[in-house]
Each structure stands twice: as structure tokens, then as C-alpha cells.
VODO-768295 format. One record per residue: residue in three letters; x, y, z of N, C-alpha, C in turn. Coordinates in steps of 0.001 Angstrom, whole numbers, plus 500000, padded with zeros to 6 digits. Each point is the difference from the previous one (the first is absolute). Layout:
// residues N
ALAXYZXYZXYZ...
***
This chain:
// residues 307
MET500839498810500000499161501190500000500877501244500000PRO499711501003499154500789501236500002499826500740501321ARG501056500723500410499971500710501283499088501218499879THR498949500027500793499034501094500006499686500359501442ARG499258501082500186499576500389501347499129498911500622ALA499124499392499183499143498933500512500834498790500422LEU501031499663499218500870498882500368500775500314501272ASP500456501231500135500696500399501229499095499826501222ALA498716500361499839499046499829501100499814498516500329LEU499953499155498971499878498557500216501213499461500750LEU501174500401499577501225499512500632500096500482501447LYS499586501232500253500003500523501371499050499197500884ALA498781499733499479499033499200500754500517498580500211ALA500664499446498992500547498649500116501033499922501120ARG500855501024500111500998500017501071499323500077501368GLU498978500852500105499292500145501276499321498698500406ILE499395499323499037499303498744500281500991498913500384ALA501162499981499342501022498998500317500572500211501400GLU500097501250500426500590500320501296499041499774501161GLN498690500168499744499018499904501086498685499500499440ASP499456498919500580498757499466499455498822500914500333ALA498862499704499411498843500898500079499504500179501426ARG500030498935500803499507500124501378500943500855500844GLU501277499790499839500971500800500757499924501469499605ALA499731500265498713499943501372499495498622500631500155ASP499046499269500594498621500473500118499476500420498622ALA500246499138499020499635500313498612499062498960499414ILE499223499341500859499069498995499488498744500677499472ALA499633499645498801498741500435499399499153498759499756TYR498730500208499704499102498876499720499156500311498774MET499608498924499311499063500118498897498923498934500177ALA498746500383499760498920499023500050500282498879499008ARG499752498779500416500293498847499142499298500122498663LEU498772500483500020499248500204498760500777500864499014LEU500640501068500496500643500975499126501348499527499472THR500466498839500456501200499416499400499651499114498819GLN498724499674499844499572499076498954499589500704498709ALA499318501103500130499572500791498838499826501424500494THR500339500950499152499971501374500484499669500972498880ILE500210501272500243499500501079499147500888500212498770PRO499550500798499024500791500229498780501335500681500284HIS500948499783499084501301500679500092499927501401499408ARG499274500138498905499840501304499348498522500334499906GLU499701501256499735498606500437499976499233499321498872PRO498933499278500324499162499383498968498996501018499470ARG500424500792499049499181501123499519498675499510499417GLY498937500719500390498679499666499480499363498794500653GLN500639499426501022499449498824500667499667500325501448THR498918499437500469499668500115501423499886498624500654THR500269498936499239499981498645500535501286499285499615TYR500580499296500958501275499316499809499880498603500597ARG500513499003499295499840498613500439501323499251499859ARG500340499224501024501197499162499986499643498611500515GLU500700498985499490499789498622500427501305499418500501ALA499923499330501147501166499332500576499579498597500411GLY500075499063499063499536498650500285498504499994500264ASP499619499576501214498585499932500363499483501280500647LEU500807501046499984499582501286500563499785501005498872VAL498882500698500051499694501032499010499764501311500739LEU500727501035499597499853501328500586499432500952498954GLU498957500713500379499440501036499134499923501300500805ILE500482501081499410499964501312500649499167500934499139GLN499049500663500619499168500986499309500324501384500543GLY500465500873499123500322501357500401498822500935499794ARG499955501060500797498990501033499795500312500745498711GLU498981500294499220500219500726498750500657501359500266LYS499684500605501139500548501310500334501511499962500216TYR500513498891500536501417499921500353500797499046499114GLY499391498897499566500721498992499240500578498922500904LEU500748499085499397500598498881500719501359500388500592PRO500350499444501160501345500229500542501030499262499145TYR501215500537499930501047499344499217501369500474500476GLY501023499224499672501372500400500285500473499671501411SER501120500616500376500646499696501279499307500633501198TYR499436501196499837499460500716501159498918499221500738PRO498981499466499325499002499238500757500568498722500604ARG501013499429499380500646498822500579500702500370501304LEU500682501138500004500647500458501227498964500346501072LEU498881500596499588498919500288500940499426498714500594LEU499784499007499157499456498726500472500955499339500988ALA501308500034499702500970499406500914499988500736501341TRP499901501333499965499953500763501245498741499657500795MET498848499940499332498753499701500698500023498601500599CYS500476499025499232500074498636500517500933499934501201THR501137500672499919500971499993501088499412500621501262GLU499370501167499860499412500671501161498866499183500602ALA499196499377499150498884499200500515500500498810500803VAL501053499336499521500557498858500728500609500452501322LYS500735501114499981500705500445501208499066500601501044THR498976500740499556499130500681500956498742499211500322ARG499649499030499144498750499243500140498791500937500019SER500110501073499245498918500984499935499654500274498552ARG498711500268499749499563500374498649500299501458499698LYS500118500828501029500227501430499798501499500265500085LEU500582500429498892501438500156499885500347501481499852TYR500769500522500945500383501402499948501301500157499212LEU500044501057499173501103500137499068501269500540500636GLY499909500657501136501194500519500665499908501473500272ALA501133500596500383500012501393500434499909500980498841SER500435499587498823499986500911498848499977499197498719LEU499658500673498915500016499346498702501419499567499638SER500987500818500320501393499638499727500373498696500704GLU499595499889501260500302498790500761499324498782499370PHE498742500165499605499280498891499400500639499569498685MET500351500962499161500588499662498705501372499370500167ASP500714500378501044501283499369500276499818498519500303LYS498910499650500676499710498595500274499794499218498703LEU499509500684498966499787499357498707501256500043499125GLY501022500685500480501212500143499204499901501077498942LEU499107500991500225499769501070499032500450501343500568VAL500486500856499127500399501354500384498904500961499563PRO499408500786500926498892500895499634500417501055498979SER499182500176498981500205501076499023498656500344499391GLY499831501273499637498743500456499414500095500088498487GLY499133500819499417499987500121498551499187498892499360ARG499749500159498718499123499066499294500476498560500114TRP501321499769499889500528498643500030500701499692501319GLY499737500802501033500635499781501286499472498759500703THR500725499578501021499615498781500704498710500175500801ILE499755501207500540498791500200500813498729499873499164PRO499854500727498887498778499826499210499863498602499406ARG501118499355499667499912498646499466499528499020501074LEU500514500150501217499569499135501092498534500246500329ARG499589501253500012498599500331500274499090499375498954ASP500383500100498722499204499428498914499874498487500146GLN501116499330500292499964498546500113499258499544501251ALA500069500786501075499255499653501207498497500025499726LYS499545501014499273498577500072499652499593498826499121ARG500825499692499017499702498866499118499912498698500806LEU500934499833500942500048498769500789498832499903500968PHE499752501069500758499003499939501060498569499967499473PHE499777500548498815498646500021499473499718498865499016SER500980499149499744499763498845499132499329498889500802ARG499351499098499285499350498856500642500631498721499475TRP500274499082500917500733498782499676499079498788500138PHE500172499056499082499246498752500033500989498849499842VAL499909499022500903500916498869499966499191498717500016ASP500295499129499058499368498682499945501078498939500214VAL499756499053500886500933498902500211499254498676499871SER500736498971499614499395498678499828499788499333501356ARG499202498944500011499794499240501235501312499401500511GLU500871499609499054501280499427500388500843501023500761MET499974501262499539500754501032500678499399500296501377GLU498677499959500097499357500209501288500436498920500984ALA500109498762499496500405498893500858501431500161500492LYS500814500731499252501395500228500391500158501216500908GLY498888500628500377500083501088500952499680501369499445TRP499622500081498720499592501292499447498560500256500419ARG499748501121500621498706500286500604498873500045498975ALA498881499393500337498854499982499096499456501400499754TRP500173500906501007499446501353499806500737500778498937TRP501129499478499495500678500684498897499228499858498699ASP498941499197500006499124499930498832499096501229499929LEU500060500862500992499178501202500031500785501196499470GLY499282501067499665500657501236499602500309500845501219PHE501030500831499890500331500883501109500777501203499486GLN500048501048500820500879501134499767501161499919500975ILE501112500675499647501177500000500854499765500839501252ALA499438501202499818499834500930501115498614500619499959LEU499552500498501144498704500663500092500086501409499428SER498897500478499482499977501322499377500227501113501022ARG499797499711501287500208501048500999501468500151500393SER500880499177499417501429500201500219500386501397499533THR500911500642500709500350501386499716501497500133499796LEU500387500493498827501406500236499690500198501473499703LEU500912500633500724500305501414499763501282500101499192TRP499942500711498885501154500107499110500289501471499747ASP500932500558500699500372501395499816501289500062499189VAL499858500293498714501158500038499113500986501070500445LYS499489501128500492500860501116500373500717499759501323ASP499399499193500876500606499791501314499884498534500402PRO500793499117499380499911498575500339500488499677501397ASP500670500974500675500495499771501355499027500476501075GLN498771500388499592499004500411500989499841498902501037LEU499727500388501260499993499016501066498621499761500598ALA499520500894500850498831499712500835498778499584499196LEU499664500762498957498780499710499247500092498639499339PHE501160499691499439500178498714499325499882498854500992GLU500685500140501127500023498923500981498606499718500557GLU499223501028500189498680499846500628498972499417499051HIS500100500338498721498894499678499102500318499033498863SER501257499719499709500320499164498851500071498529500404TYR499086499223499450499961498578500313499335499241498854VAL500223498703500006499319499087499095499286498975500859GLU498728499771499750499273498964500724499667498865499032LEU500572498833500251499794498854499133498597499437500180THR499459499438498932498736499293500135500242498705500770GLN498966499483500615500131498778500785500470498836499136GLU499482499917498761500370498888499120501490500025499671PHE500507501176499641501409500078499658500875499803501234PHE499597500544501125500738499837501251500163498520500343GLU498926499241499883500069498570500297500891499273498990ALA499936500419498737500855499393498978501470500246500309VAL500317501193500477501392500341500332500503499136501154LEU499183499816501028500448499292501198500042498491499824HIS499459499497498893499986498557499767501339499572499393ARG500961499672500856501327499527499596500678500952499006PRO500288501233500413500666500945499112501422499542499669VAL500504500470498883501331499606499525501021501031500485PRO501008499598500796501009500959500457500991500345498889LEU500334501280499893500929500511499000500998500924500690ASP501033500395499265500958500968500526499662501365499413ALA499683500959500873499613501335499536501114500662499205ARG501237499690500318501127500578499257500016499497498562ALA499600498755499802499920499464498644498876500673499219LEU498871500231500650498891500674499330500410501392499537ARG500684500737500863500440501346499615501007499954498856ALA500898499014500039501023499903498957499416499602498653LEU498861499298500014499377499518498761498851500882499528LYS499805501144500647498798500806499770499871500528498579GLN501098500050499230499922500498498635499343499003499052SER499834498759500439499482498947499124498813499296500630PRO498774500265499537498837499267500517500129498492499818LEU500591499576498875500173498567499756500947499396501037ALA501093500695500310500932499485501000499337499918501378LEU499173500977500359499268499955501268499068498791500035ASP499282499761498904499097498851499933500760498692500151LEU501105499870499258500758498755500018500652499760501359TYR500493501058500628500610499840501327498977499467501006ALA498800500575500005498962499546500934499561498570499673TRP499813499709498716499553498666499585501046498940500316LEU501260500256499681501067499044500284500162499787501504SER499826501067500782500079499876501456498901499078500519TYR498803500171499459498881499147500423500241498548499603ARG500362499772498738500149498623499526501184499301500685ALA501079500741500276501160499396500658499699499619501449SER498994500636500595499728499786501421499404498631500298TYR499470499337498991499406498692500271500396498926498992ALA500840500319499033500342499045498949500758498807500577GLN499485498808499800500663498767500399500753499373498828LYS499701500473498798500687499515498803500084501144498995ASP500770499798498949500152501039498991498637500384499422LEU499824501287499775498765500511499405500283500431498564ALA499323499401499047500160500353498588498741500702499507VAL500183501151499376498888500786499459500344500359498557THR499085499773499081500269500364498611499927501512499851TRP500646500517498970499939501437499757498579500451499705GLN499215499124499345498603500349499731499213500143501301GLN500233499089500944499306500078501286500400501260500766LEU501281500295500019500464501179500719499522501279499320HIS499911499954498678499491501155499252498543500270500345ALA499206498936500126498589500164500376499864500580501392GLN501000499757500845499959500451501384500481501440500160PHE501104500358499332500638501297500227500253500814498731GLY499760499449498825500490500644498783498995500776499198ALA499083500677500669498926500692499287500521501060499043ASP501169500561500283500513501092499189500922499527498881TYR500117498700499839500886499444498980499199499082499078GLU499782500424498764499260499176499055500824498796499556ASN501312500181499913500891498952499528500576499236501186VAL499775498682500059500461499197501128501523499962500058ASP500664499990498851501463499977499993500567501288500597GLU499390501134499680500441501261500589499786499976501505PHE498846499464500418499703499892501416501046499138500700ALA500362498873499420500998499108500594501331500725500168ARG500380500793499005501245500755500075499951501018501150LYS498868500679500154499849500979501074500024499322501376VAL499400498810500090500010499266501268501433499648500399LYS500782499523499045501386499638500288500801501216500461GLN499753501156499377500683501227500416499599500393501421ALA498693499880500305499516500355501337500558499050501052ILE500064498712499691500502499026500970501502500186500226ALA500723500470498991501420500313500193500163501091501054LYS499109500984499997500028501045501022499648499425501371ILE498980499166500044499579499402501266501121499151500580HIS500731499303499137501070499119500454501118500776500694LEU500217501250499595500991500827500688499624500187501466LEU498714500105500267499498500218501355499787498694500757TRP499831498930499259499629498688500559500924498955499374PRO501243499924500418500961499091499364499629498526500098ASP499182499633501007499600498606500161498839499602499096LEU499527500933499193498944499677499042500577499107498904ARG499327498893499708500454499054498988498918499847498931VAL500251500571498835499047499947498891500730499542498746GLN499375499111499238500554499534498734498979500225498887TYR500488499984498756499138500275498849500153498925498922PRO499561498772500280499972499016498912499009500447498927LYS500082499451498829499214500484498871498515500119500336GLY499483501223499830498563500238500153499504500110501422ARG500929499989500984499554499968501392500903500828500895LEU499441500341501164500764500519501131499898498958501102VAL501133499654500600500013499010501076500582500635501259LEU499204500042501059500465500424501321500456498749500737LYS501290499948500350500564498812500620499611499909501477ALA499758498769500444499644499776501403501154500329500936THR501215500109499462501162500349500824500060501487500330THR499080500793499439499943501435500314499699500209501478GLN500791500798500663499721500365501383499125501248500004VAL498985500008500859499089501142500038500765501271500333HIS499532501125499488500689501264500241499747500500501411VAL498745499912500451499644500415501369499202498855500628PRO500609499196500873499276498899500642498892500515500893ARG498961499189500172498938500345500943500540499899501429ALA499446500808500882500460500009501389499459498792500753ILE500833499415500840499572498870500828499011500490501052GLY498837499330500072499019500345501015499197501240499712SER500237500646498849499239501203499678498654499594499471ASN499020500890500130498672499667499508499666500792498756ASP501107500366499160499681500540498707499306498922499162LYS500216498979500157501429500129499868500534498609499860GLY499379499007500545500480498655499754501283499716500756SER500580498859499751501228499620500665501206500378499183ALA501158499803500576501219500321499275500130499125498780SER500705500503499016500209499240498777500814498758500302ARG499801498979499176500806498794500123501418500273499554LYS500222501121499269501316500262499421500814500848500948LYS501242499680500146500912500714500886501155500555499189
***
């Protein structure tokens, strides 16, 4: 990979992760298991208000409000990771954003900036798209038998409409007003989905991969699959494309992008073992999980079998 600012950020995060694990660094993040299987578009689906993805026996459909459109890109993924993490840690549906907008955006790995293409208006736009969209998940009976909740066959929203976000482009460091009034309140359905065996991730890896929605998706998915794999997992490029490749019409192009994204992930997760035999991606059972589950925690399940 050519030396770039993004690569420098990856290498810096890789050094930090190698020196101190996520628990020691207080850098554990979580993602709802559902959101590691199928997720939102990578780029804006212009003219569309409905988006559908399939992951084996799981089907995800997202309906966006015509006024706002569908969520897409890295920002809603970072928001989802923050919400899942806060919900697991606080065991509360009402999540407060912090003392200031600057502080909150720092948690997402974003630097506040205004203007038409600034980070603040972009985050505000994606938050509206995310919070006002409606999600529908269908799972097979076999998946239900394996522990996927039957209520995921219902539709739900991520957050309640009474959630309040204050976005002051001119003064992102405002304190009292932001702290008192800025919060997100998760719906009961999404809250329960988050707490049902969430997938632990390293927040430093999420920040380092934030430029690539595909890399964020693959990191979360590989973390989930590695956490319970008893044998090698083989997935065809067509299957993976149906799951994550909505923005790539050509499967070969998608496969090339996946390999590039996994090369970045491997810098952060050296114990990741992935091979590419013809037409497939294979996650090796010898892969050690990036962030093991805590022993005796009630996120949470038991510790990983991998050491």
C-alpha cells in the first residue's frame, strides 16, 4: 500500500493495539450481532427509499423517510457502534452524548468542522437518515433455533423521535446546553437486539478504518464469525456480495475491494487468517479473536475458546 495519511493512521493504531489490548486501554466497543450480518449502503442510493440485503437465512430491509433518504457511509456505522457500546455499558436505552459536540465527535473519531461538506452537517444529515428509517428483519426457523430472537421478524426503528441532538456548527465546544439536552433514546426492540450477545470490537480499529464503510463492515463481520468458528468458514464471492456488496455491480471488482479492505484490517489484527481460493473467501479456524469476551460478564457470554 502506498504511504498515505490514512495508512499512517492505520499503522499508528496497529502499534497502539499491539502494545495494549482493548480491555487494558478501555477501548472496547460493541456492535449488535444483527448489524454484523447485513448493514446499510456504502454510498448514497439516489432515488431509493428502500434497501435490502440478504445474509444466508437473514434478510434485512431498511425503509428511509422520503424527506431524509436512506443512511449510508461510515458516519451511521460509527453512530451505531457508539450506540451499541453505550447501551451495553450503561444498560440504559437513554444515551447521553457528553459534555459537548466536540467531545461526542471525538468519541466517533471525527474532527468537528462546519460548511457544506463539514463533518458536523454530514453527521447531522446521517443521524436523521438513521434515526428516522425503519428496519425489518426476517430470520428462518433454523436461525431462531440457534438463538436469533423471534422478535427480529418485526419492524423497528433505531431511536425514538423524541431523541434530541443539538448541533451548533459555530460553537461545537458548547457545554451546559449540550450536556443537559443532547441524547438518543433507543427503541425497546433495538435495545434488546443490542444486548443479545453483542460482538466486542476494538474502538481504535473502528476509528482507524473509518474512511472505508466496507472495511468497517468486514471487521465487524469477521470478528463475529471468528468468535465461534469451530472449523474453517468458506463463503463464495457471490454470497458475500449479496451480504455487503450493494454498491458493486461487478462481483470481481467487489472481491478486489474486499481483499484491499482485509489487508488494512490485517494490519490491526495480525492474528486474522483469511485465504482466497478460487471463487471464495475462507476464514481459518486458527484465527484468534481480536477482542475476547469477558469471563463472567453478562454482555456478553463467556470468554472465547481462543487464547
